[in-house]
Steps between C-alpha positions, in 0.01 A plus 500: 500500500623848423376677810198589700200619297350841566151349488540254791223376727434643843434205728262391647256702285661399167447844351763659276747719688507750212153516347289354781298254296477125555840342441625388255409824324562545127846644556596210729376252240713660231803497729444134591460400135828673423682339790379151408493546121714190450337280762119514504469185718713666770276809483191287552658321798603835649150645453333192649722533805407867536134408458520261794670762714240762403212262572623455856547872555169599345307233690647626826400857415143417405398133492151569361630699202732236358246333277667624181724261313853638532621281214360748248682784672835330558554225243258486209618822336852354466408176326618470141247572231 
């Protein structure tokens, strides 16, 4: 990896440190795609790991609100087309 991204998540809320929207934001996605451009499977493993971490944090913050599928947010966007 070439360094820490500007659009990093604030934990435990998993909002973008820079733009404040749900992370990964568009800028974070672009950065991640660039960082893992030669290894899409590693990107998917990394995102799945972050998804698990986020699920634990978000459930602790508000257990009743975690009905959304985090797979769409964390992993599905990065799958090859």
